[in-house]
C-alpha positions in Angstrom: 27.5 -45.9 -66.9 26.1 -47.7 -63.8 28.8 -46.1 -61.7 27.9 -42.7 -62.9 24.2 -43.4 -62.2 25.1 -44.6 -58.7 27.2 -41.4 -58.1 24.3 -39.2 -59.3 21.9 -41.1 -57.1 24.2 -40.7 -54.0 24.7 -37.0 -54.8 20.9 -36.5 -55.0 20.4 -38.4 -51.7 23.1 -36.3 -50.0 21.6 -33.0 -51.3 18.1 -34.1 -50.3 19.4 -34.9 -46.8 21.3 -31.6 -46.5 18.2 -29.6 -47.6 16.1 -31.5 -45.1 18.5 -30.7 -42.4 18.4 -27.0 -43.3 14.6 -27.0 -43.4 14.6 -28.7 -40.0 17.0 -26.2 -38.6 15.0 -23.3 -39.9 11.8 -24.8 -38.5 13.5 -25.3 -35.1 14.7 -21.7 -35.1 11.3 -20.3 -35.7 9.7 -22.6 -33.1 12.3 -21.5 -30.5 11.8 -17.8 -31.4 8.1 -18.1 -31.0 8.4 -19.8 -27.6 10.9 -17.3 -26.3 8.8 -14.4 -27.6 5.7 -15.8 -25.9 7.5 -16.4 -22.7 8.9 -12.8 -22.7 5.5 -11.4 -23.4 4.0 -13.3 -20.5 6.7 -12.1 -18.1 6.2 -8.5 -19.2 2.5 -8.9 -18.5 3.2 -10.3 -15.1 5.5 -7.5 -14.2 3.3 -4.7 -15.6 2.0 -2.6 -12.6 -1.6 -2.8 -13.7 -1.4 -6.6 -13.6 -0.2 -6.8 -10.1 -2.7 -8.5 -7.8 -3.0 -9.0 -4.1 -0.6 -11.4 -2.7 -2.2 -14.3 -0.8 -0.1 -13.2 2.2 2.5 -10.6 2.8 3.6 -7.2 4.0 2.4 -4.0 2.4 5.3 -2.6 0.2 5.9 0.3 -2.2 8.4 0.9 -4.9 9.0 4.6 -5.7 9.8 5.1 -9.4 9.4 8.8 -10.2 9.2 11.8 -7.9 5.7 13.3 -7.8 4.0 10.1 -9.0 2.3 7.3 -7.1 4.6 4.4 -6.2 4.1 0.9 -7.5 2.5 -1.1 -4.7 2.3 -4.9 -4.3 -1.4 -4.7 -5.1 -3.1 -2.5 -7.7 -5.8 0.0 -6.8 -8.2 -2.0 -9.0 -7.5 -5.3 -7.1 -7.8 -3.7 -3.7 -11.1 -2.0 -4.7 -12.7 -5.5 -4.8 -12.3 -5.6 -1.0 -13.2 -1.9 -0.3 -9.5 -1.3 0.3 -7.3 1.6 -0.8 -3.7 2.8 -0.7 -4.1 6.0 -2.7 -6.7 7.8 -4.8 -6.5 7.7 -8.5 -6.6 11.4 -9.2 -4.5 14.3 -10.7 -6.0 16.6 -8.1 -3.4 17.8 -5.6 -5.1 16.4 -2.5 -3.6 14.6 0.5 -5.1 12.3 3.1 -3.3 12.5 6.4 -3.3 9.4 8.6 -1.5 8.7 11.9 -0.9 5.3 13.5 -1.1 5.4 17.3 0.0 2.5 19.4 0.9 4.4 22.6 1.3 8.0 23.8 4.6 9.8 24.5 3.5 13.4 24.4 3.7 14.1 20.7 0.0 13.8 19.8 -1.1 17.1 21.3 1.6 18.9 19.2 0.4 17.1 16.1 -3.2 18.0 16.9 -2.2 21.7 17.3 -0.5 21.7 13.9 -3.5 20.0 12.2 -5.9 22.6 13.8 -3.7 25.5 12.7 -3.9 24.3 9.1 -7.5 23.2 9.3 -6.3 19.7 8.1 -8.5 16.7 8.9 -6.7 13.5 9.7 -7.5 9.9 10.6 -5.8 8.4 13.7 -5.6 4.6 13.5 -5.5 3.6 17.2 -5.2 0.4 19.2 -7.6 -0.5 21.9 -5.3 0.2 24.8 -4.6 3.7 23.4 -8.2 4.6 23.7 -8.5 3.3 27.3 -5.2 5.1 28.3 -5.9 8.4 26.5 -9.6 9.1 26.6 -9.1 12.9 26.6 -7.0 12.8 23.4 -9.6 10.5 21.7 -12.3 13.0 22.7 -10.2 15.9 21.3 -9.6 14.1 18.0 -13.4 13.5 17.6 -14.3 17.1 18.7 -11.8 18.7 16.2 -13.2 16.7 13.3 -10.7 13.9 12.9 -11.6 10.3 12.3 -10.6 7.7 14.8 -9.9 4.4 12.9 -9.4 0.8 14.0 -5.8 -0.5 14.3 -7.0 -3.6 16.2 -7.0 -4.1 20.0 -3.7 -5.9 20.5 -1.9 -5.0 17.3 -1.3 -8.7 16.3 -0.3 -10.2 12.9 -3.8 -10.4 11.6 -2.8 -12.9 8.9 -2.5 -15.5 11.7 -6.2 -15.2 12.4 -8.1 -17.4 10.0 -11.5 -17.4 11.7 -14.0 -14.5 11.3 -14.8 -14.6 15.0 -11.2 -14.0 16.1 -10.8 -11.4 13.4 -14.0 -9.6 14.4 -13.1 -9.6 18.2 -9.9 -7.7 17.5 -11.9 -5.0 15.8 -15.0 -5.1 18.0 -13.1 -4.6 21.2 -11.7 -1.3 19.8 -15.2 -0.3 18.7 -16.5 -0.9 22.3 -13.6 1.1 23.8 -14.3 4.0 21.5 -18.0 3.9 22.3 -17.3 3.9 26.0 -15.2 7.0 25.8 -17.2 9.1 23.2 -20.7 7.6 23.4 -20.5 7.3 19.6 -20.1 4.6 17.0 -16.7 4.2 15.5 -16.1 4.9 11.8 -15.4 1.5 10.2 -11.9 2.3 8.8 -9.3 -0.4 9.4 -5.5 -0.4 9.0 -3.7 -3.8 9.3 -1.0 -3.8 12.0 2.5 -3.6 10.4 0.8 -3.7 7.0 0.5 -7.5 7.2 -2.5 -8.7 5.2 -3.9 -11.4 3.0 -7.0 -11.7 0.8 -8.9 -13.6 3.5 -8.3 -10.7 5.9 -9.4 -8.1 3.4 -12.6 -10.1 2.7 -13.4 -10.5 6.4 -12.9 -6.8 7.0 -15.3 -6.1 4.1 -17.9 -8.5 5.4 -17.7 -6.7 8.8 -18.5 -3.4 7.0 -14.9 -2.1 7.1 -12.9 -0.2 4.6 -9.2 -1.1 4.7 -6.6 1.6 4.2 -2.9 1.1 3.4 -0.7 4.0 2.4 1.3 5.4 -0.6 3.7 7.7 1.3 5.6 7.0 4.5 9.1 7.0 5.9 11.0 5.4 8.8 9.6 7.4 11.7 8.6 4.7 14.2 11.9 4.0 15.9 11.5 6.0 19.1 15.2 5.9 20.0 16.4 6.5 16.4 14.4 9.4 15.1 15.2 10.8 11.6 16.4 14.3 11.3 14.2 17.1 9.9 16.3 17.0 6.7 15.9 13.3 6.3 12.1 13.6 6.9 11.7 16.4 4.3 13.9 14.5 1.8 11.3 11.7 1.7 8.0 13.4 2.4 8.5 16.4 0.0 10.0 14.5 -3.0 7.7 11.5 -2.9 4.4 13.3 -2.3 1.9 12.9 -5.1 -1.7 13.7 -5.9 -4.1 11.4 -4.0 -1.6 10.2 -1.5 -2.6 8.5 1.7 0.2 9.6 4.0 1.2 7.4 6.9 2.9 9.1 9.9 3.3 7.8 13.5 2.1 10.0 16.3 4.9 8.6 18.5 7.5 10.3 16.3 9.2 13.3 18.0 10.4 14.4 14.5 6.8 14.5 13.2 5.7 16.6 16.2 8.5 19.1 15.5 8.1 19.3 11.7 4.4 18.9 11.1 3.5 22.6 11.1 6.3 23.4 8.6 5.6 20.2 6.6 2.0 21.1 6.1 3.0 24.6 5.1 5.4 23.3 2.5 2.8 21.0 1.0 0.4 23.9 0.9 3.0 25.9 -1.0 3.3 23.1 -3.5 -0.5 23.4 -4.1 -1.8 20.6 -2.0 -4.9 20.6 0.1 -5.9 18.2 2.8 -9.1 16.2 2.8 -10.8 13.7 5.2 -10.2 10.1 4.4 -13.9 9.4 4.0 -13.7 11.3 0.7 -11.6 8.6 -0.9 -14.3 5.8 -0.8 
């Protein structure tokens, strides 16, 4: 009888141990599932476009997802707005903001200005200080024909390397002075970081100096003077990726841009777009 009782006791102990193991395994499974689910949710939240925030330092970048819609940028419109900075307008209205970066002159700007005048299209020319001093007549023409001349710094440096407000301000102030010397007017405080290099400290300093910073939501590789894109390559990017509220970046040094701008503006107009001055986006 004692042996039978001992066997029953051993069986019960074994069963209890097995049940405990099963319960522990189930508990472990649910804990692991919960942790994995939470980690996945956090990752999704980090990758969601609306959650993207300004990098502490980096290059402006875009990821085009769907034709006709704004690209995903490495900072959201909401985050940039804290610094009076923009890369596009949040709108469904078919409006475009034309901007040109001008580091030097090679004969294409007059052609570009002719096309803008023909279409009554206002633009903003972000120029460096030496451009103003070397091309005063073009600067006067831009101003006379209703375009904005914006600040692209005097020497076109990597502004993220400038940590002091005084050094940052000098790069902008020298351009302001050059513009005033040529036109007799105060420069509109619109700033575009050279090469799209920026950090939050730069954006904050620009804001403290009364500037609005403008990136872009539509551009293509047009700046290589000795390796210019064809008309077909330009249209492939600029017509398919255009979207409501786009800030368009083109380079005035581009021979291709000079050759296609009249036709490009016509095609955009045929698509229902109109052109507005950048000061309407603030």
